[in-house]
N, C-alpha and C positions, 0 to 999 in steps of 0.2 A: 849742316852741309847743304848748300843750295842745290837745287835739282834742275836739270835741263833735258828737254826732249830734242833729239837731233833726227830729222827725217832724212831718208836716203843714207842711213848710217853705214851701210855696207859699201857704198860707192867711193870713188876717188876722193872727192871733196868731203863727203860725210864722214869717212873713216878718219881723215886727218882732223876734222873738227872734234870727233869723239876723243881722240888721243889728247888734243890740247885741253879740252875741258876736264878730262880725268886728271891730267898732270897738274891742272890749276886747283884741284880739290873739289870738283863738282861731282855730284851723283848724276851719272849719265844714263838716260834711257834712249836706246837707239831703235828707231822704227825701220823695219825691213819687211820685205814681202816674203811670203811663205816659200817662194822659189828662188830667193836671192842667194847668190854666191857669197859666202861669209868668210872667205879666206883672209880679207883684210882686217877682220875682227877676231881672228884666232888669238886666244890668250887675253883678250880685252876684258876689263872689268865692267864694261857697259852692260846694262840690263837690256836684253833684246826683247822688243815687242813686235810680233808679227801681225801684219795687216796691210790693207791696200787703201791708199788715200782716195781712190775713186769710189770706195765703199766704206764710209766712215763707221758704219755699224760693225765692220769686221775688226776694228781696232780696240784692244783693251787698254785704254789710256790710263796712265797713273792717276791715283786719287788726287794728287796735288803736284803742281809744278811752279817753279819760279820763272822759267824762261822756256821758250821754244825757238830753235834755230831751224828754219825750213830750207833745206838744201836739195830736197828731192825734186826732180823734174826730168822730163824727156829732153835729152841734150842731143839735138840733131839739126843741122841746117838743111837736111833733106826732108824733114817732117812736113806733112801737109798742114793746112790751116786747121782742119778738124782735129788732127792728132795733137797739135800744139794747144789748141783751145782746151782740150780735155786734160792733157797731161802737164801743162804749164800753168795756164790761168785757172782752169777748173779746180784742180786739186788745191791751189793756193787759196782761192776764195772759200772753198769748202772747209779747209783747215782753219782759216781765220774765224769763220762763223762758229765752228765747233769750239775753238779756243774761247771766244766771247761767251758762249753758253756754258761751257764746262769749267772755266777758270776765271771767275770775275776778278780775282786778285792777282792775275798774271802780271809780272813786272815788265817783261819785255818779250816781244815777238820779233825775231831778226829774220828778215827775208833775204836770201842770197839771190840777187838779181844778176844783172850784167852791165858792164860799162857800155855795151853796145846800144843801150837805150838812149845814150847821149850822142850816138853816131860814131863814125869812123872817118878815116882819110883826112885828118887834120892834126895839128899840133896843139897841145894844151887844152884839150877838149874839157868842157865843164858845163854846168847848168846854163851859164851865161854865154858861153862860146861853144856851141854845138857843132859837131861834125856832119858829114854827109849822112843822111838817114839810112839806117839798115833795116827799117821796118818792113821792107819788101820780103824779108825772110820771116816766115810765120813764127819761128821760135822767138825772134827778137820782138815782133809785134805783140806777142802774148806776154812777154816780160813787161813791156810798156803798159799793157792793159792791167796786168796784175798789180804793178806799182800804183797805178791810178786808183784801183779798187781799195788797196790797203790804205792809201792816204785818205780816201773818202771815209773809211771806217775810223780813222784817227780823228778827222774833223767832226764827224757826226756822233761818234760813240766813244771817243777817247781811247781808241784801241792803241796800246803802247808799242807801235811798230817802229822799227828802225830798219832801213834798207841799205844793204851793202851791194855795191856794184863792182865786182872784181873784173879785171881785164882778162887777158888770155891766161888761164890757169893751167900751167904745165908742171908736172912733177912725177915722182914715183907713184905707182898705182894707177896712172892715167891710161886706162885701156881704150878710151874713146878716141884719143888723138895720138898720144906719144907711142903707144904700142903699135898702132897701125903704121905710123910713119917709120918706125924702126924696122918693122917687118918688110915694108916696101924698100927701105934702104938696103937691107941685106940681100935683096934680089937684084940690086943694081938700079932701081928706079930713082931718077934724080928728084930730089925734094925741092931744090932751089930753082926758082923761076926768075929770069933776068939777073940783075946784079946782086940782089938780096941785101942791098945796103940801106933799105928803109928800116926805121925803128918801129917797135911795136910795144904795146902796154902789157908786158909780162907781169903776172901775179903769181908768186910762189905760194904753194898751199900753206906753208908756215906763216906767211904774211897775212893771208886771208884769215887764218885761225886767230892770229893776234888781234886783228880788227874785230872779229866776232866776239872774242872775250871782252874787249873794250865796249862793244856795242850793247852787251847785256848788263854792264856794270856802271857805265857813265850816266850820271843823272842829267835830266833836262834835255835829252836829244830825241825824244819821241817825235815821230812824224817826219824825220829828216832822212836824207839819203846821202851815202858817202861812197866815193870812188876809191877802190883799193888796188893799187899796182905797186910794183917795185919802184924805189926811188930812182933807179938807173935803168933806162930802157935799152935792151940789146937790139942788135939788128937781126933780121931774119937769117942773114948769112951766118952769123955767129951761132945761132940756134941750130940750123940745119947742118952746118959743118960739124958741130959737136956730136950730133946724132950719127951722122954718116961715118965720121972718123972713129967714133966709139965702137962701131960694129965692123970696122976695117974696110969700109967701102966709100972712100972720099969721092965726091962728085967731080968728074972730069969734063963732062959735056955741058955746054951752055945751052939753056933752054929759052928761046925767045918768047917774050910775053905775048906777042901778036899771034904766034902759032897756037899757044894754049887758049887764047881768047876765041880763035876760030873753032877749036875743038869744043870749047864750052858751049858755044852757040849751037853746034850740031848735037851735042849731048842734050841740051835743053829741049831741042826739037824732038829728040827721041823720047824724052820723059813725058812729053804730051801724048805720045802714042802708047807708051808703056808706063802708066802712072806709078807702078811699084819700083821702078828702076832707081837704084841708089849709086850714082856714079862716083868715082874717086875724086873727080874735079868738077867744079861748076864755076860760073861767073863770080859768085860771091867769094869763094875761097881764093880765086886768083886775084881778085881785087884786094882782098885782105892782105895777102903776103907780098903785094907789089906796091903798096901805098904806105905812106908815113902815118902812123896813128899813135899819138901819145896823149896822156890825160893829166889834168891838174889835180892836186890833192890838198890844197890849202886848208879846206874845212876838215878834211879827214885828220890831218896832222894836228890842227888846233883843237877840235872837239873830242877826238878819240885818243889824243896823245900818241898817235901812230908813229912808230919808228920801224922802218923796214930793214930786213936783211937783204942786201943787194948783191950778194956774191952769186951771180947767175952762172958763172963758170962751174962752181961747185954743184949748183942745182942741176945743170945739164949733165954733169958727170954722174950724179946720183940717179938720174933717169935711166941712163945707159946701164948702170950697175944693177938697178932694180929689174930692168928688162932681161938682162943676162941671167940673173938669179931665177926669174920666173921661168925662163926657158929650161934651165937646168932642173928645176923642180918638176916640170912637166915631163922631161925626158927621163927622169930617174925611174927605174923599174919598181913596180909595186910589189912589196913582199907579202 
């Protein structure tokens, strides 16, 4: 039985990866922090390892591994450069060095990066046809830095890295984005800005998991990077309408883009005065959901044999169902 270590195993993406590798017959070791919420791993056959990637000595690594899938990271477009440096680039570089030292026979190190390293606000974005740079957001800039570091290890020390660049990953268990959007929708907060008719690079968690399985198994792809999105790109209107209608609060008011841009400028000024402020909107978020952003996947399909599940209507419905079930479980009295 091949063995894999999944970092950030308790999180939204990590837990889906654990499920997929277990179903495919892998022995799965899941790295979680001592304080992690493990609800997404309840009943899982994954072997949990507790430790902190900022302190490698705290981790009791398995004696041997065939692959590592590194999904752990601080995911926030409000993170400072210092925070992103430590919790995006820093932990990735440290884990790669530890893997080189500890597992000389490691077959594959899969790094879950982001399609935003290629930019946004364009159609058919690829290595050759990049979009508008999103590197002004520290999270994105540190993903770029981490990719460059891993590729240098491949060139100089034959490190068997494969980079996956998922688009906007939304699905059940997403507490970072979907849960917050649904909570806002229930209180009547409009999610859609402008017409909402721009398309975006959705990546279902199941599609990312399929790509990760292929990335650890396909020969001859070390040192390469692959964009992973659904084959059909929905509009922001379709996404937001599905969430709002799912909780019985369809959006009735039109929110002008210009009005929110003015608010974002004022909020940005406030952040300079109050560094710890984490606003619900910012210029980057508004730009994302009011601009067309799609990605090309020719090499992903060719090299990974990637075939996506494109039923995003079912995906959006599953997000709402998960959210409602989570609410019910929290509301249930403790016996």
